[in-house]
C-alpha positions in Angstrom: 216.0 65.4 -46.5 213.5 63.0 -48.1 216.7 61.0 -49.5 218.2 60.5 -46.2 214.9 59.2 -44.9 214.6 56.8 -47.8 218.4 55.6 -47.0 217.8 55.2 -43.3 214.4 53.3 -44.1 216.4 51.1 -46.4 219.1 50.1 -44.0 216.5 49.3 -41.3 214.6 47.0 -43.7 217.7 45.2 -44.3 218.5 44.6 -40.4 221.2 47.3 -40.2 220.5 49.3 -37.0 219.0 52.6 -37.6 221.5 55.7 -36.7 219.1 56.6 -33.7 219.2 53.2 -32.2 215.7 52.2 -33.1 215.2 48.7 -34.6 212.8 47.7 -37.2 209.8 45.9 -36.5 211.0 42.1 -37.3 214.2 42.8 -35.1 212.3 44.3 -32.1 209.8 41.3 -32.5 212.8 38.8 -32.5 214.5 40.5 -29.6 211.1 40.3 -27.5 210.7 36.8 -28.4 214.4 36.0 -27.3 213.7 37.9 -23.9 210.7 35.8 -23.4 212.7 32.6 -24.1 215.1 33.6 -21.7 212.8 34.6 -19.0 211.0 31.2 -19.4 214.3 29.4 -18.9 215.0 31.0 -15.7 211.5 30.6 -14.2 211.8 27.2 -15.2 215.1 26.6 -13.6 214.0 28.3 -10.4 210.9 26.1 -10.3 213.3 22.9 -10.4 215.4 24.4 -7.7 212.4 25.0 -5.5 211.2 21.5 -5.8 214.2 19.7 -5.9 216.0 21.5 -3.2 213.1 21.7 -0.9 213.1 18.1 -0.3 214.4 16.4 3.1 217.9 15.2 2.8 219.6 12.9 4.7 217.7 10.1 7.0 214.5 11.0 8.4 213.8 12.2 11.7 210.7 12.0 14.0 209.3 13.8 16.7 210.3 12.7 20.2 209.2 14.4 23.8 209.3 13.8 27.2 210.4 14.8 30.7 213.6 14.7 32.7 213.9 14.6 36.6 216.9 14.5 38.9 216.4 13.5 42.4 212.8 13.7 41.9 212.7 17.3 40.7 212.4 18.6 37.1 215.9 19.5 35.3 215.5 23.3 35.2 217.7 24.0 32.2 220.0 21.4 30.4 220.6 19.6 27.1 219.6 15.9 25.9 221.3 14.3 22.8 219.9 11.2 21.2 222.8 9.4 19.3 221.9 6.9 16.6 223.6 3.4 16.5 224.9 4.1 13.1 227.8 6.1 14.1 228.0 7.9 10.6 224.8 9.7 11.5 224.8 12.8 13.0 223.3 12.9 16.7 220.1 15.1 17.3 220.0 17.4 20.5 217.5 19.7 22.0 216.8 21.4 25.2 215.6 20.7 28.4 213.3 23.6 30.1 211.4 22.9 33.2 212.0 19.3 33.0 210.5 19.0 29.5 212.0 18.5 26.0 210.6 18.4 22.5 212.9 17.5 19.4 213.4 15.3 16.5 215.6 12.4 16.2 216.6 9.3 13.9 214.5 6.0 13.8 216.4 3.3 16.0 217.4 2.4 19.2 219.4 5.7 20.3 221.8 6.1 23.3 220.7 9.2 25.2 222.9 11.6 27.0 221.6 14.4 29.4 223.6 17.0 31.0 222.6 20.0 33.3 224.6 22.6 35.0 223.5 25.4 37.7 225.4 28.5 38.7 224.4 29.2 42.4 225.8 31.5 45.1 228.1 28.7 46.2 229.5 27.7 43.0 233.3 28.4 42.6 234.4 31.1 40.6 237.7 31.9 38.8 238.6 35.7 38.4 234.8 36.4 39.3 233.6 34.2 36.3 231.7 30.8 37.5 233.1 27.5 37.0 230.1 25.6 35.5 230.0 22.0 36.3 227.6 19.4 35.2 225.7 18.1 37.9 224.1 15.1 36.2 226.4 11.9 37.0 228.4 10.5 34.1 226.6 7.4 33.8 223.7 9.6 32.1 225.9 11.8 30.0 229.4 10.6 28.7 229.2 7.1 30.0 225.5 6.8 29.5 223.4 4.0 30.2 220.3 5.5 28.9 218.4 4.7 25.5 215.3 5.2 23.7 213.8 3.2 21.0 212.6 5.7 18.4 209.9 4.2 16.0 208.9 5.8 12.7 205.0 5.4 13.7 205.5 5.3 17.3 204.5 7.9 19.9 208.1 8.6 20.8 207.7 9.9 24.4 210.1 9.2 26.9 210.4 9.9 30.8 214.0 10.1 32.2 214.1 9.7 36.0 217.8 10.3 37.0 219.1 9.8 40.4 222.4 10.9 42.0 224.4 11.9 45.1 
């Protein structure tokens, strides 16, 4: 029995695995060092991803807000879109609720499009589904004459008073 123990101890001392799977002191310390190095690598990689990946990409946007009325009354529900002069940049949009909007937009003189629809008891229906139409005239949306100058250091508050039939 002691001869077997001496053979096992000798194998473990030369870096060969022990039959029971146990590792010698040096091998266990080396494995622990490797595990710590790998853990440090992944923590560093995660930190780099957080720092680099959380920054803003693309052009900066700035807060814009304001009101929208149609024939003197606040637009109950609708959409507003600021289209930047550079057509390669995506437009920014927001919701109008009770005549008020708040959103973010890119800097510059933006074309503004406003749409709103309402469903009432006299709204035409097809198969029971109401036909929703935009009641804001085209000169305020698809052929808009509206614009707003969004400035990085400005207040960027815009009030749109729309009129129509």
